[in-house]
N, CA, C and O atoms as a printed pandas DataFrame, in Angstrom:
     atom_number atom_name residue_name chain_id  residue_number  x_coord  y_coord  z_coord
0              1         N          UNK        A               1   -4.131   -5.407   14.288
1              2        CA          UNK        A               1   -4.481   -6.357   13.259
2              3         C          UNK        A               1   -3.270   -7.222   12.959
3              4         O          UNK        A               1   -2.198   -6.708   12.639
4              5         N          UNK        A               2   -3.436   -8.511   13.059
5              6        CA          UNK        A               2   -2.368   -9.413   12.653
6              7         C          UNK        A               2   -2.371   -9.479   11.142
7              8         O          UNK        A               2   -3.417   -9.350   10.507
8              9         N          UNK        A               3   -1.194   -9.680   10.566
9             10        CA          UNK        A               3   -1.065   -9.704    9.112
10            11         C          UNK        A               3   -1.914  -10.781    8.474
11            12         O          UNK        A               3   -2.381  -10.615    7.347
12            13         N          UNK        A               4   -2.119  -11.876    9.170
13            14        CA          UNK        A               4   -2.896  -12.951    8.586
14            15         C          UNK        A               4   -4.387  -12.668    8.648
15            16         O          UNK        A               4   -5.176  -13.348    7.991
16            17         N          UNK        A               5   -4.782  -11.670    9.432
17            18        CA          UNK        A               5   -6.183  -11.317    9.548
18            19         C          UNK        A               5   -6.560  -10.348    8.445
19            20         O          UNK        A               5   -5.810   -9.425    8.126
20            21         N          UNK        A               6   -7.714  -10.563    7.874
21            22        CA          UNK        A               6   -8.250   -9.595    6.937
22            23         C          UNK        A               6   -9.671   -9.310    7.345
23            24         O          UNK        A               6  -10.410  -10.219    7.722
24            25         N          UNK        A               7  -10.053   -8.077    7.272
25            26        CA          UNK        A               7  -11.398   -7.662    7.618
26            27         C          UNK        A               7  -12.195   -7.596    6.332
27            28         O          UNK        A               7  -11.896   -6.768    5.472
28            29         N          UNK        A               8  -13.202   -8.445    6.175
29            30        CA          UNK        A               8  -13.955   -8.458    4.927
30            31         C          UNK        A               8  -14.698   -7.147    4.664
31            32         O          UNK        A               8  -15.159   -6.911    3.547
32            33         N          UNK        A               9  -14.816   -6.300    5.677
33            34        CA          UNK        A               9  -15.511   -5.032    5.497
34            35         C          UNK        A               9  -14.577   -3.927    5.013
35            36         O          UNK        A               9  -15.036   -2.846    4.645
36            37         N          UNK        A              10  -13.284   -4.186    5.009
37            38        CA          UNK        A              10  -12.329   -3.189    4.530
38            39         C          UNK        A              10  -12.207   -3.261    3.018
39            40         O          UNK        A              10  -12.048   -4.335    2.439
40            41         N          UNK        A              11  -12.283   -2.106    2.399
41            42        CA          UNK        A              11  -12.018   -2.032    0.962
42            43         C          UNK        A              11  -10.510   -2.175    0.765
43            44         O          UNK        A              11   -9.748   -1.876    1.684
44            45         N          UNK        A              12  -10.061   -2.625   -0.408
45            46        CA          UNK        A              12   -8.620   -2.784   -0.638
46            47         C          UNK        A              12   -7.820   -1.522   -0.341
47            48         O          UNK        A              12   -6.727   -1.601    0.219
48            49         N          UNK        A              13   -8.355   -0.353   -0.713
49            50        CA          UNK        A              13   -7.644    0.901   -0.440
50            51         C          UNK        A              13   -7.406    1.089    1.044
51            52         O          UNK        A              13   -6.300    1.436    1.457
52            53         N          UNK        A              14   -8.431    0.864    1.850
53            54        CA          UNK        A              14   -8.288    1.033    3.295
54            55         C          UNK        A              14   -7.354   -0.006    3.898
55            56         O          UNK        A              14   -6.599    0.293    4.823
56            57         N          UNK        A              15   -7.407   -1.219    3.378
57            58        CA          UNK        A              15   -6.522   -2.258    3.902
58            59         C          UNK        A              15   -5.058   -1.927    3.609
59            60         O          UNK        A              15   -4.192   -2.120    4.463
60            61         N          UNK        A              16   -4.786   -1.432    2.407
61            62        CA          UNK        A              16   -3.410   -1.041    2.082
62            63         C          UNK        A              16   -2.952    0.052    3.030
63            64         O          UNK        A              16   -1.857   -0.030    3.586
64            65         N          UNK        A              17   -3.769    1.068    3.220
65            66        CA          UNK        A              17   -3.401    2.172    4.112
66            67         C          UNK        A              17   -3.175    1.684    5.535
67            68         O          UNK        A              17   -2.225    2.103    6.197
68            69         N          UNK        A              18   -4.032    0.814    5.995
69            70        CA          UNK        A              18   -3.885    0.284    7.345
70            71         C          UNK        A              18   -2.586   -0.506    7.486
71            72         O          UNK        A              18   -1.908   -0.407    8.509
72            73         N          UNK        A              19   -2.243   -1.278    6.480
73            74        CA          UNK        A              19   -1.051   -2.109    6.559
74            75         C          UNK        A              19    0.253   -1.320    6.439
75            76         O          UNK        A              19    1.290   -1.771    6.925
76            77         N          UNK        A              20    0.215   -0.144    5.796
77            78        CA          UNK        A              20    1.445    0.645    5.686
78            79         C          UNK        A              20    1.540    1.743    6.746
79            80         O          UNK        A              20    2.523    2.482    6.783
80            81         N          UNK        A              21    0.551    1.852    7.587
81            82        CA          UNK        A              21    0.535    2.906    8.613
82            83         C          UNK        A              21    1.373    2.492    9.817
83            84         O          UNK        A              21    0.887    2.460   10.947
84            85         N          UNK        A              22    2.609    2.184    9.562
85            86        CA          UNK        A              22    3.551    1.770   10.603
86            87         C          UNK        A              22    4.963    1.948   10.064
87            88         O          UNK        A              22    5.172    2.052    8.856
88            89         N          UNK        A              23    5.907    1.981   10.956
89            90        CA          UNK        A              23    7.278    2.165   10.506
90            91         C          UNK        A              23    7.837    0.917    9.842
91            92         O          UNK        A              23    8.720    1.003    8.988
92            93         N          UNK        A              24    7.325   -0.237   10.232
93            94        CA          UNK        A              24    7.769   -1.512    9.659
94            95         C          UNK        A              24    6.585   -2.371    9.308
95            96         O          UNK        A              24    5.708   -2.594   10.143
96            97         N          UNK        A              25    6.543   -2.857    8.090
97            98        CA          UNK        A              25    5.460   -3.730    7.655
98            99         C          UNK        A              25    5.852   -5.160    7.988
99           100         O          UNK        A              25    6.957   -5.604    7.679
100          101         N          UNK        A              26    4.932   -5.871    8.620
101          102        CA          UNK        A              26    5.195   -7.266    8.979
102          103         C          UNK        A              26    5.391   -8.104    7.718
103          104         O          UNK        A              26    4.875   -7.775    6.649
104          105         N          UNK        A              27    6.135   -9.177    7.862
105          106        CA          UNK        A              27    6.481  -10.045    6.738
106          107         C          UNK        A              27    5.240  -10.499    5.966
107          108         O          UNK        A              27    5.191  -10.366    4.743
108          109         N          UNK        A              28    4.255  -11.025    6.659
109          110        CA          UNK        A              28    3.044  -11.504    5.982
110          111         C          UNK        A              28    2.273  -10.348    5.352
111          112         O          UNK        A              28    1.611  -10.529    4.330
112          113         N          UNK        A              29    2.354   -9.167    5.950
113          114        CA          UNK        A              29    1.690   -7.995    5.403
114          115         C          UNK        A              29    2.255   -7.578    4.064
115          116         O          UNK        A              29    1.543   -7.033    3.220
116          117         N          UNK        A              30    3.531   -7.835    3.873
117          118        CA          UNK        A              30    4.172   -7.511    2.601
118          119         C          UNK        A              30    3.484   -8.253    1.463
119          120         O          UNK        A              30    3.180   -7.662    0.427
120          121         N          UNK        A              31    3.240   -9.535    1.652
121          122        CA          UNK        A              31    2.597  -10.331    0.613
122          123         C          UNK        A              31    1.165   -9.889    0.365
123          124         O          UNK        A              31    0.696   -9.898   -0.773
124          125         N          UNK        A              32    0.475   -9.506    1.417
125          126        CA          UNK        A              32   -0.904   -9.040    1.267
126          127         C          UNK        A              32   -0.940   -7.717    0.497
127          128         O          UNK        A              32   -1.790   -7.536   -0.375
128          129         N          UNK        A              33   -0.041   -6.806    0.805
129          130        CA          UNK        A              33    0.020   -5.529    0.092
130          131         C          UNK        A              33    0.338   -5.760   -1.376
131          132         O          UNK        A              33   -0.290   -5.170   -2.255
132          133         N          UNK        A              34    1.316   -6.623   -1.640
133          134        CA          UNK        A              34    1.657   -6.932   -3.031
134          135         C          UNK        A              34    0.454   -7.498   -3.773
135          136         O          UNK        A              34    0.188   -7.130   -4.917
136          137         N          UNK        A              35   -0.265   -8.389   -3.115
137          138        CA          UNK        A              35   -1.439   -8.996   -3.721
138          139         C          UNK        A              35   -2.512   -7.950   -4.011
139          140         O          UNK        A              35   -3.101   -7.951   -5.092
140          141         N          UNK        A              36   -2.766   -7.075   -3.072
141          142        CA          UNK        A              36   -3.783   -6.035   -3.262
142          143         C          UNK        A              36   -3.399   -5.083   -4.390
143          144         O          UNK        A              36   -4.252   -4.679   -5.180
144          145         N          UNK        A              37   -2.126   -4.725   -4.469
145          146        CA          UNK        A              37   -1.667   -3.831   -5.528
146          147         C          UNK        A              37   -1.792   -4.501   -6.893
147          148         O          UNK        A              37   -2.177   -3.851   -7.865
148          149         N          UNK        A              38   -1.472   -5.789   -6.977
149          150        CA          UNK        A              38   -1.572   -6.517   -8.247
150          151         C          UNK        A              38   -3.019   -6.699   -8.679
151          152         O          UNK        A              38   -3.331   -6.602   -9.866
152          153         N          UNK        A              39   -3.899   -6.961   -7.727
153          154        CA          UNK        A              39   -5.290   -7.281   -8.037
154          155         C          UNK        A              39   -6.136   -6.061   -8.389
155          156         O          UNK        A              39   -7.176   -6.194   -9.034
156          157         N          UNK        A              40   -5.714   -4.916   -7.985
157          158        CA          UNK        A              40   -6.537   -3.725   -8.165
158          159         C          UNK        A              40   -5.783   -2.651   -8.926
159          160         O          UNK        A              40   -4.556   -2.685   -9.030
160          161         N          UNK        A              41   -6.516   -1.719   -9.445
161          162        CA          UNK        A              41   -5.920   -0.574  -10.130
162          163         C          UNK        A              41   -6.211    0.667   -9.300
163          164         O          UNK        A              41   -6.820    1.628   -9.770
164          165         N          UNK        A              42   -5.761    0.620   -8.060
165          166        CA          UNK        A              42   -6.114    1.647   -7.094
166          167         C          UNK        A              42   -4.963    2.569   -6.716
167          168         O          UNK        A              42   -5.098    3.349   -5.774
168          169         N          UNK        A              43   -3.861    2.507   -7.404
169          170        CA          UNK        A              43   -2.687    3.245   -6.959
170          171         C          UNK        A              43   -2.989    4.732   -6.761
171          172         O          UNK        A              43   -2.640    5.301   -5.726
172          173         N          UNK        A              44   -3.634    5.364   -7.743
173          174        CA          UNK        A              44   -3.934    6.799   -7.622
174          175         C          UNK        A              44   -4.851    7.063   -6.436
175          176         O          UNK        A              44   -4.661    8.032   -5.701
176          177         N          UNK        A              45   -5.852    6.196   -6.247
177          178        CA          UNK        A              45   -6.778    6.343   -5.115
178          179         C          UNK        A              45   -6.062    6.184   -3.781
179          180         O          UNK        A              45   -6.303    6.943   -2.842
180          181         N          UNK        A              46   -5.191    5.206   -3.705
181          182        CA          UNK        A              46   -4.464    4.948   -2.460
182          183         C          UNK        A              46   -3.546    6.117   -2.133
183          184         O          UNK        A              46   -3.470    6.544   -0.981
184          185         N          UNK        A              47   -2.855    6.632   -3.131
185          186        CA          UNK        A              47   -1.960    7.769   -2.901
186          187         C          UNK        A              47   -2.756    8.995   -2.477
187          188         O          UNK        A              47   -2.342    9.710   -1.564
188          189         N          UNK        A              48   -3.883    9.249   -3.117
189          190        CA          UNK        A              48   -4.713   10.400   -2.743
190          191         C          UNK        A              48   -5.236   10.255   -1.318
191          192         O          UNK        A              48   -5.231   11.219   -0.552
192          193         N          UNK        A              49   -5.684    9.063   -0.962
193          194        CA          UNK        A              49   -6.178    8.834    0.397
194          195         C          UNK        A              49   -5.060    8.990    1.420
195          196         O          UNK        A              49   -5.272    9.535    2.503
196          197         N          UNK        A              50   -3.875    8.511    1.074
197          198        CA          UNK        A              50   -2.731    8.652    1.979
198          199         C          UNK        A              50   -2.375   10.127    2.157
199          200         O          UNK        A              50   -2.040   10.557    3.261
200          201         N          UNK        A              51   -2.445   10.891    1.086
201          202        CA          UNK        A              51   -2.161   12.326    1.183
202          203         C          UNK        A              51   -3.185   13.012    2.076
203          204         O          UNK        A              51   -2.834   13.882    2.873
204          205         N          UNK        A              52   -4.444   12.623    1.947
205          206        CA          UNK        A              52   -5.495   13.193    2.800
206          207         C          UNK        A              52   -5.246   12.899    4.272
207          208         O          UNK        A              52   -5.599   13.698    5.139
208          209         N          UNK        A              53   -4.640   11.755    4.550
209          210        CA          UNK        A              53   -4.379   11.343    5.922
210          211         C          UNK        A              53   -3.002   11.788    6.421
211          212         O          UNK        A              53   -2.639   11.527    7.568
212          213         N          UNK        A              54   -2.240   12.459    5.557
213          214        CA          UNK        A              54   -0.909   12.918    5.946
214          215         C          UNK        A              54    0.127   11.818    6.021
215          216         O          UNK        A              54    1.136   11.944    6.713
216          217         N          UNK        A              55   -0.130   10.735    5.301
217          218        CA          UNK        A              55    0.812    9.613    5.359
218          219         C          UNK        A              55    1.359    9.225    3.990
219          220         O          UNK        A              55    1.826    8.101    3.804
220          221         N          UNK        A              56    1.303   10.141    3.041
221          222        CA          UNK        A              56    1.804    9.842    1.697
222          223         C          UNK        A              56    3.279    9.455    1.691
223          224         O          UNK        A              56    3.641    8.502    1.001
224          225         N          UNK        A              57    4.158   10.157    2.435
225          226        CA          UNK        A              57    5.565    9.742    2.428
226          227         C          UNK        A              57    5.771    8.312    2.943
227          228         O          UNK        A              57    6.595    7.568    2.413
228          229         N          UNK        A              58    5.025    7.943    3.965
229          230        CA          UNK        A              58    5.140    6.589    4.520
230          231         C          UNK        A              58    4.637    5.558    3.512
231          232         O          UNK        A              58    5.265    4.517    3.319
232          233         N          UNK        A              59    3.517    5.842    2.877
233          234        CA          UNK        A              59    2.981    4.941    1.858
234          235         C          UNK        A              59    3.986    4.774    0.727
235          236         O          UNK        A              59    4.290    3.651    0.324
236          237         N          UNK        A              60    4.502    5.885    0.216
237          238        CA          UNK        A              60    5.453    5.819   -0.893
238          239         C          UNK        A              60    6.692    5.020   -0.513
239          240         O          UNK        A              60    7.162    4.190   -1.291
240          241         N          UNK        A              61    7.211    5.266    0.662
241          242        CA          UNK        A              61    8.386    4.531    1.143
242          243         C          UNK        A              61    8.123    3.030    1.131
243          244         O          UNK        A              61    8.914    2.258    0.589
244          245         N          UNK        A              62    7.016    2.625    1.725
245          246        CA          UNK        A              62    6.729    1.188    1.810
246          247         C          UNK        A              62    6.449    0.574    0.441
247          248         O          UNK        A              62    6.965   -0.500    0.132
248          249         N          UNK        A              63    5.644    1.237   -0.380
249          250        CA          UNK        A              63    5.333    0.655   -1.685
250          251         C          UNK        A              63    6.568    0.517   -2.557
251          252         O          UNK        A              63    6.718   -0.485   -3.257
252          253         N          UNK        A              64    7.441    1.487   -2.530
253          254        CA          UNK        A              64    8.676    1.395   -3.324
254          255         C          UNK        A              64    9.563    0.269   -2.806
255          256         O          UNK        A              64   10.186   -0.445   -3.592
256          257         N          UNK        A              65    9.621    0.109   -1.496
257          258        CA          UNK        A              65   10.508   -0.902   -0.916
258          259         C          UNK        A              65    9.947   -2.312   -0.927
259          260         O          UNK        A              65   10.714   -3.272   -0.991
260          261         N          UNK        A              66    8.637   -2.464   -0.868
261          262        CA          UNK        A              66    8.099   -3.826   -0.757
262          263         C          UNK        A              66    7.252   -4.270   -1.940
263          264         O          UNK        A              66    6.978   -5.460   -2.088
264          265         N          UNK        A              67    6.831   -3.324   -2.791
265          266        CA          UNK        A              67    5.939   -3.720   -3.878
266          267         C          UNK        A              67    6.291   -3.052   -5.200
267          268         O          UNK        A              67    5.423   -2.891   -6.058
268          269         N          UNK        A              68    7.527   -2.667   -5.375
269          270        CA          UNK        A              68    7.923   -1.942   -6.587
270          271         C          UNK        A              68    7.622   -2.736   -7.854
271          272         O          UNK        A              68    7.200   -2.162   -8.858
272          273         N          UNK        A              69    7.832   -4.029   -7.819
273          274        CA          UNK        A              69    7.610   -4.847   -9.012
274          275         C          UNK        A              69    6.134   -4.965   -9.373
275          276         O          UNK        A              69    5.799   -5.233  -10.527
276          277         N          UNK        A              70    5.260   -4.769   -8.410
277          278        CA          UNK        A              70    3.827   -4.860   -8.660
278          279         C          UNK        A              70    3.258   -3.541   -9.183
279          280         O          UNK        A              70    2.121   -3.501   -9.652
280          281         N          UNK        A              71    4.033   -2.475   -9.107
281          282        CA          UNK        A              71    3.569   -1.161   -9.538
282          283         C          UNK        A              71    3.851   -0.942  -11.010
283          284         O          UNK        A              71    4.859   -1.425  -11.526
284          285         N          UNK        A              72    2.971   -0.217  -11.696
285          286        CA          UNK        A              72    3.279    0.121  -13.088
286          287         C          UNK        A              72    4.478    1.070  -13.114
287          288         O          UNK        A              72    4.675    1.830  -12.166
288          289         N          UNK        A              73    5.278    1.041  -14.172
289          290        CA          UNK        A              73    6.481    1.886  -14.217
290          291         C          UNK        A              73    6.196    3.365  -13.943
291          292         O          UNK        A              73    6.943    4.012  -13.209
292          293         N          UNK        A              74    5.133    3.896  -14.520
293          294        CA          UNK        A              74    4.812    5.303  -14.295
294          295         C          UNK        A              74    4.451    5.548  -12.830
295          296         O          UNK        A              74    4.871    6.546  -12.244
296          297         N          UNK        A              75    3.685    4.653  -12.249
297          298        CA          UNK        A              75    3.322    4.781  -10.838
298          299         C          UNK        A              75    4.535    4.708   -9.929
299          300         O          UNK        A              75    4.629    5.450   -8.951
300          301         N          UNK        A              76    5.456    3.824  -10.244
301          302        CA          UNK        A              76    6.688    3.670   -9.454
302          303         C          UNK        A              76    7.502    4.966   -9.501
303          304         O          UNK        A              76    8.022    5.417   -8.480
304          305         N          UNK        A              77    7.606    5.555  -10.685
305          306        CA          UNK        A              77    8.355    6.800  -10.830
306          307         C          UNK        A              77    7.680    7.942  -10.072
307          308         O          UNK        A              77    8.352    8.748   -9.429
308          309         N          UNK        A              78    6.360    8.008  -10.149
309          310        CA          UNK        A              78    5.627    9.054   -9.424
310          311         C          UNK        A              78    5.822    8.925   -7.920
311          312         O          UNK        A              78    5.962    9.931   -7.226
312          313         N          UNK        A              79    5.832    7.710   -7.415
313          314        CA          UNK        A              79    6.030    7.499   -5.987
314          315         C          UNK        A              79    7.429    7.908   -5.565
315          316         O          UNK        A              79    7.616    8.438   -4.470
316          317         N          UNK        A              80    8.400    7.672   -6.409
317          318        CA          UNK        A              80    9.782    8.054   -6.075
318          319         C          UNK        A              80    9.930    9.569   -5.987
319          320         O          UNK        A              80   10.705   10.080   -5.179
320          321         N          UNK        A              81    9.187   10.273   -6.817
321          322        CA          UNK        A              81    9.267   11.738   -6.808
322          323         C          UNK        A              81    8.595   12.267   -5.567
323          324         O          UNK        A              81    8.548   13.480   -5.360
């Protein structure tokens, strides 16, 4: 998936997971993730889904590094832990 591509059938939670399921998030993907995090209140859902998929550490790493300002303070602290 190119960062500029969005699949209208993907829910925001799945799109976030798909975009962070890599060692490096593409530049354009960073803006899309930030936008999805700002537009939705899905942080708990995204973290739970990432844990189910065994990718919670990767999700936390990326969200803290690329979208920390878009996260609520409590959510940011939980991700750091």
